[in-house]
LUMSE-928323 format. One record per residue (C-alpha): x, y negated, z negated; residue number from 0; residue in one letter. Coordinates in nm, 3 decimals, m for minus. Layout:
REM residues N
<atom><px>X</px><py>Y</py><pz>Z</pz><resi>NUM</resi><resn>a</resn></atom>
...
//
This chain:
REM residues 123
<atom><px>0.000</px><py>0.000</py><pz>0.000</pz><resi>0</resi><resn>x</resn></atom>
<atom><px>0.121</px><py>m0.350</py><pz>0.081</pz><resi>1</resi><resn>x</resn></atom>
<atom><px>0.162</px><py>m0.548</py><pz>m0.237</pz><resi>2</resi><resn>x</resn></atom>
<atom><px>0.262</px><py>m0.909</py><pz>m0.282</pz><resi>3</resi><resn>x</resn></atom>
<atom><px>0.450</px><py>m1.055</py><pz>m0.582</pz><resi>4</resi><resn>x</resn></atom>
<atom><px>0.134</px><py>m1.166</py><pz>m0.765</pz><resi>5</resi><resn>x</resn></atom>
<atom><px>m0.059</px><py>m0.847</py><pz>m0.687</pz><resi>6</resi><resn>x</resn></atom>
<atom><px>m0.070</px><py>m0.717</py><pz>m1.046</pz><resi>7</resi><resn>x</resn></atom>
<atom><px>m0.204</px><py>m1.048</py><pz>m1.178</pz><resi>8</resi><resn>x</resn></atom>
<atom><px>m0.454</px><py>m1.063</py><pz>m0.891</pz><resi>9</resi><resn>x</resn></atom>
<atom><px>m0.580</px><py>m0.713</py><pz>m0.979</pz><resi>10</resi><resn>x</resn></atom>
<atom><px>m0.600</px><py>m0.804</py><pz>m1.349</pz><resi>11</resi><resn>x</resn></atom>
<atom><px>m0.808</px><py>m1.114</py><pz>m1.270</pz><resi>12</resi><resn>x</resn></atom>
<atom><px>m1.045</px><py>m0.910</py><pz>m1.053</pz><resi>13</resi><resn>x</resn></atom>
<atom><px>m1.082</px><py>m0.647</py><pz>m1.325</pz><resi>14</resi><resn>x</resn></atom>
<atom><px>m1.151</px><py>m0.915</py><pz>m1.586</pz><resi>15</resi><resn>x</resn></atom>
<atom><px>m1.410</px><py>m1.068</py><pz>m1.349</pz><resi>16</resi><resn>x</resn></atom>
<atom><px>m1.586</px><py>m0.734</py><pz>m1.310</pz><resi>17</resi><resn>x</resn></atom>
<atom><px>m1.577</px><py>m0.669</py><pz>m1.684</pz><resi>18</resi><resn>x</resn></atom>
<atom><px>m1.715</px><py>m1.015</py><pz>m1.760</pz><resi>19</resi><resn>x</resn></atom>
<atom><px>m1.996</px><py>m0.963</py><pz>m1.512</pz><resi>20</resi><resn>x</resn></atom>
<atom><px>m2.078</px><py>m0.622</py><pz>m1.661</pz><resi>21</resi><resn>x</resn></atom>
<atom><px>m2.094</px><py>m0.788</py><pz>m2.004</pz><resi>22</resi><resn>x</resn></atom>
<atom><px>m2.336</px><py>m1.050</py><pz>m1.871</pz><resi>23</resi><resn>x</resn></atom>
<atom><px>m2.086</px><py>m1.335</py><pz>m1.869</pz><resi>24</resi><resn>x</resn></atom>
<atom><px>m2.118</px><py>m1.464</py><pz>m1.513</pz><resi>25</resi><resn>x</resn></atom>
<atom><px>m1.935</px><py>m1.787</py><pz>m1.595</pz><resi>26</resi><resn>x</resn></atom>
<atom><px>m1.621</px><py>m1.601</py><pz>m1.699</pz><resi>27</resi><resn>x</resn></atom>
<atom><px>m1.658</px><py>m1.374</py><pz>m1.395</pz><resi>28</resi><resn>x</resn></atom>
<atom><px>m1.652</px><py>m1.681</py><pz>m1.168</pz><resi>29</resi><resn>x</resn></atom>
<atom><px>m1.347</px><py>m1.824</py><pz>m1.343</pz><resi>30</resi><resn>x</resn></atom>
<atom><px>m1.153</px><py>m1.497</py><pz>m1.311</pz><resi>31</resi><resn>x</resn></atom>
<atom><px>m1.259</px><py>m1.455</py><pz>m0.949</pz><resi>32</resi><resn>x</resn></atom>
<atom><px>m1.142</px><py>m1.809</py><pz>m0.872</pz><resi>33</resi><resn>x</resn></atom>
<atom><px>m0.806</px><py>m1.738</py><pz>m1.036</pz><resi>34</resi><resn>x</resn></atom>
<atom><px>m0.773</px><py>m1.417</py><pz>m0.828</pz><resi>35</resi><resn>x</resn></atom>
<atom><px>m0.854</px><py>m1.611</py><pz>m0.510</pz><resi>36</resi><resn>x</resn></atom>
<atom><px>m0.603</px><py>m1.879</py><pz>m0.612</pz><resi>37</resi><resn>x</resn></atom>
<atom><px>m0.330</px><py>m1.615</py><pz>m0.641</pz><resi>38</resi><resn>x</resn></atom>
<atom><px>m0.416</px><py>m1.494</py><pz>m0.290</pz><resi>39</resi><resn>x</resn></atom>
<atom><px>m0.422</px><py>m1.849</py><pz>m0.153</pz><resi>40</resi><resn>x</resn></atom>
<atom><px>m0.085</px><py>m1.921</py><pz>m0.312</pz><resi>41</resi><resn>x</resn></atom>
<atom><px>0.071</px><py>m1.610</py><pz>m0.161</pz><resi>42</resi><resn>x</resn></atom>
<atom><px>m0.074</px><py>m1.690</py><pz>0.182</pz><resi>43</resi><resn>x</resn></atom>
<atom><px>0.067</px><py>m2.043</py><pz>0.164</pz><resi>44</resi><resn>x</resn></atom>
<atom><px>0.409</px><py>m1.918</py><pz>0.047</pz><resi>45</resi><resn>x</resn></atom>
<atom><px>0.426</px><py>m1.665</py><pz>0.331</pz><resi>46</resi><resn>x</resn></atom>
<atom><px>0.372</px><py>m1.949</py><pz>0.577</pz><resi>47</resi><resn>x</resn></atom>
<atom><px>0.633</px><py>m2.178</py><pz>0.424</pz><resi>48</resi><resn>x</resn></atom>
<atom><px>0.400</px><py>m2.424</py><pz>0.254</pz><resi>49</resi><resn>x</resn></atom>
<atom><px>0.513</px><py>m2.561</py><pz>m0.083</pz><resi>50</resi><resn>x</resn></atom>
<atom><px>0.324</px><py>m2.398</py><pz>m0.371</pz><resi>51</resi><resn>x</resn></atom>
<atom><px>0.434</px><py>m2.568</py><pz>m0.690</pz><resi>52</resi><resn>x</resn></atom>
<atom><px>0.095</px><py>m2.620</py><pz>m0.853</pz><resi>53</resi><resn>x</resn></atom>
<atom><px>m0.027</px><py>m2.308</py><pz>m1.036</pz><resi>54</resi><resn>x</resn></atom>
<atom><px>m0.388</px><py>m2.432</py><pz>m1.029</pz><resi>55</resi><resn>x</resn></atom>
<atom><px>m0.617</px><py>m2.194</py><pz>m0.840</pz><resi>56</resi><resn>x</resn></atom>
<atom><px>m0.846</px><py>m2.485</py><pz>m0.754</pz><resi>57</resi><resn>x</resn></atom>
<atom><px>m0.559</px><py>m2.688</py><pz>m0.605</pz><resi>58</resi><resn>x</resn></atom>
<atom><px>m0.431</px><py>m2.393</py><pz>m0.401</pz><resi>59</resi><resn>x</resn></atom>
<atom><px>m0.780</px><py>m2.314</py><pz>m0.270</pz><resi>60</resi><resn>x</resn></atom>
<atom><px>m0.842</px><py>m2.678</py><pz>m0.185</pz><resi>61</resi><resn>x</resn></atom>
<atom><px>m0.513</px><py>m2.690</py><pz>0.006</pz><resi>62</resi><resn>x</resn></atom>
<atom><px>m0.598</px><py>m2.368</py><pz>0.191</pz><resi>63</resi><resn>x</resn></atom>
<atom><px>m0.941</px><py>m2.508</py><pz>0.276</pz><resi>64</resi><resn>x</resn></atom>
<atom><px>m0.778</px><py>m2.817</py><pz>0.430</pz><resi>65</resi><resn>x</resn></atom>
<atom><px>m0.558</px><py>m2.625</py><pz>0.674</pz><resi>66</resi><resn>x</resn></atom>
<atom><px>m0.668</px><py>m2.686</py><pz>1.031</pz><resi>67</resi><resn>x</resn></atom>
<atom><px>m0.574</px><py>m2.340</py><pz>1.162</pz><resi>68</resi><resn>x</resn></atom>
<atom><px>m0.778</px><py>m2.114</py><pz>0.934</pz><resi>69</resi><resn>x</resn></atom>
<atom><px>m1.093</px><py>m1.952</py><pz>1.068</pz><resi>70</resi><resn>x</resn></atom>
<atom><px>m1.431</px><py>m2.104</py><pz>0.996</pz><resi>71</resi><resn>x</resn></atom>
<atom><px>m1.530</px><py>m1.791</py><pz>0.802</pz><resi>72</resi><resn>x</resn></atom>
<atom><px>m1.227</px><py>m1.823</py><pz>0.574</pz><resi>73</resi><resn>x</resn></atom>
<atom><px>m1.295</px><py>m2.196</py><pz>0.535</pz><resi>74</resi><resn>x</resn></atom>
<atom><px>m1.656</px><py>m2.125</py><pz>0.430</pz><resi>75</resi><resn>x</resn></atom>
<atom><px>m1.558</px><py>m1.858</py><pz>0.178</pz><resi>76</resi><resn>x</resn></atom>
<atom><px>m1.283</px><py>m2.079</py><pz>0.038</pz><resi>77</resi><resn>x</resn></atom>
<atom><px>m1.539</px><py>m2.358</py><pz>m0.002</pz><resi>78</resi><resn>x</resn></atom>
<atom><px>m1.746</px><py>m2.130</py><pz>m0.227</pz><resi>79</resi><resn>x</resn></atom>
<atom><px>m1.460</px><py>m2.124</py><pz>m0.479</pz><resi>80</resi><resn>x</resn></atom>
<atom><px>m1.458</px><py>m2.505</py><pz>m0.480</pz><resi>81</resi><resn>x</resn></atom>
<atom><px>m1.828</px><py>m2.537</py><pz>m0.568</pz><resi>82</resi><resn>x</resn></atom>
<atom><px>m1.931</px><py>m2.684</py><pz>m0.901</pz><resi>83</resi><resn>x</resn></atom>
<atom><px>m2.202</px><py>m2.527</py><pz>m1.112</pz><resi>84</resi><resn>x</resn></atom>
<atom><px>m2.529</px><py>m2.712</py><pz>m1.163</pz><resi>85</resi><resn>x</resn></atom>
<atom><px>m2.671</px><py>m2.826</py><pz>m1.498</pz><resi>86</resi><resn>x</resn></atom>
<atom><px>m2.803</px><py>m2.472</py><pz>m1.557</pz><resi>87</resi><resn>x</resn></atom>
<atom><px>m2.449</px><py>m2.334</py><pz>m1.510</pz><resi>88</resi><resn>x</resn></atom>
<atom><px>m2.527</px><py>m2.164</py><pz>m1.177</pz><resi>89</resi><resn>x</resn></atom>
<atom><px>m2.362</px><py>m2.211</py><pz>m0.841</pz><resi>90</resi><resn>x</resn></atom>
<atom><px>m2.581</px><py>m2.397</py><pz>m0.592</pz><resi>91</resi><resn>x</resn></atom>
<atom><px>m2.551</px><py>m2.105</py><pz>m0.344</pz><resi>92</resi><resn>x</resn></atom>
<atom><px>m2.618</px><py>m1.733</py><pz>m0.394</pz><resi>93</resi><resn>x</resn></atom>
<atom><px>m2.259</px><py>m1.612</py><pz>m0.348</pz><resi>94</resi><resn>x</resn></atom>
<atom><px>m2.060</px><py>m1.335</py><pz>m0.513</pz><resi>95</resi><resn>x</resn></atom>
<atom><px>m1.719</px><py>m1.484</py><pz>m0.590</pz><resi>96</resi><resn>x</resn></atom>
<atom><px>m1.585</px><py>m1.152</py><pz>m0.717</pz><resi>97</resi><resn>x</resn></atom>
<atom><px>m1.656</px><py>m0.982</py><pz>m0.385</pz><resi>98</resi><resn>x</resn></atom>
<atom><px>m1.533</px><py>m1.286</py><pz>m0.195</pz><resi>99</resi><resn>x</resn></atom>
<atom><px>m1.199</px><py>m1.288</py><pz>m0.379</pz><resi>100</resi><resn>x</resn></atom>
<atom><px>m1.142</px><py>m0.931</py><pz>m0.265</pz><resi>101</resi><resn>x</resn></atom>
<atom><px>m1.253</px><py>m1.016</py><pz>0.090</pz><resi>102</resi><resn>x</resn></atom>
<atom><px>m1.021</px><py>m1.317</py><pz>0.100</pz><resi>103</resi><resn>x</resn></atom>
<atom><px>m0.723</px><py>m1.104</py><pz>0.000</pz><resi>104</resi><resn>x</resn></atom>
<atom><px>m0.793</px><py>m0.859</py><pz>0.282</pz><resi>105</resi><resn>x</resn></atom>
<atom><px>m0.837</px><py>m1.138</py><pz>0.537</pz><resi>106</resi><resn>x</resn></atom>
<atom><px>m0.539</px><py>m1.349</py><pz>0.441</pz><resi>107</resi><resn>x</resn></atom>
<atom><px>m0.279</px><py>m1.097</py><pz>0.336</pz><resi>108</resi><resn>x</resn></atom>
<atom><px>m0.353</px><py>m0.775</py><pz>0.520</pz><resi>109</resi><resn>x</resn></atom>
<atom><px>m0.532</px><py>m0.881</py><pz>0.838</pz><resi>110</resi><resn>x</resn></atom>
<atom><px>m0.319</px><py>m0.795</py><pz>1.136</pz><resi>111</resi><resn>x</resn></atom>
<atom><px>m0.363</px><py>m0.995</py><pz>1.456</pz><resi>112</resi><resn>x</resn></atom>
<atom><px>m0.455</px><py>m0.805</py><pz>1.772</pz><resi>113</resi><resn>x</resn></atom>
<atom><px>m0.165</px><py>m0.646</py><pz>1.953</pz><resi>114</resi><resn>x</resn></atom>
<atom><px>m0.024</px><py>m0.833</py><pz>2.247</pz><resi>115</resi><resn>x</resn></atom>
<atom><px>m0.031</px><py>m0.613</py><pz>2.556</pz><resi>116</resi><resn>x</resn></atom>
<atom><px>0.340</px><py>m0.692</py><pz>2.604</pz><resi>117</resi><resn>x</resn></atom>
<atom><px>0.409</px><py>m0.497</py><pz>2.283</pz><resi>118</resi><resn>x</resn></atom>
<atom><px>0.352</px><py>m0.175</py><pz>2.477</pz><resi>119</resi><resn>x</resn></atom>
<atom><px>0.558</px><py>m0.252</py><pz>2.785</pz><resi>120</resi><resn>x</resn></atom>
<atom><px>0.917</px><py>m0.131</py><pz>2.812</pz><resi>121</resi><resn>x</resn></atom>
<atom><px>1.144</px><py>m0.421</py><pz>2.880</pz><resi>122</resi><resn>x</resn></atom>
//
């Protein structure tokens, strides 16, 4: 399995998010999911040579969201992590940040681009 330097912490955050949700603490689940997504965003940015000095998940996700070359689907999912809860402590959209953190990791760190046909031609 491909693992990145923050993989163990990412997995821990996802597990804490799932445990919090199972215990009925959706607020803590969102916080842990956001931290997991921030770890993924930070690793993605590092792999592409962007400076990643701020450990804040929110800052990393906001920076990722601002990149012009990410797909619209990644931009939309990243935007979900930047949402603020309403006065009743719920997100304004029906999204599952725990599932989206896992999806984001697969898209950003393990998605392989299509092969170029020249890859199969003897040169």
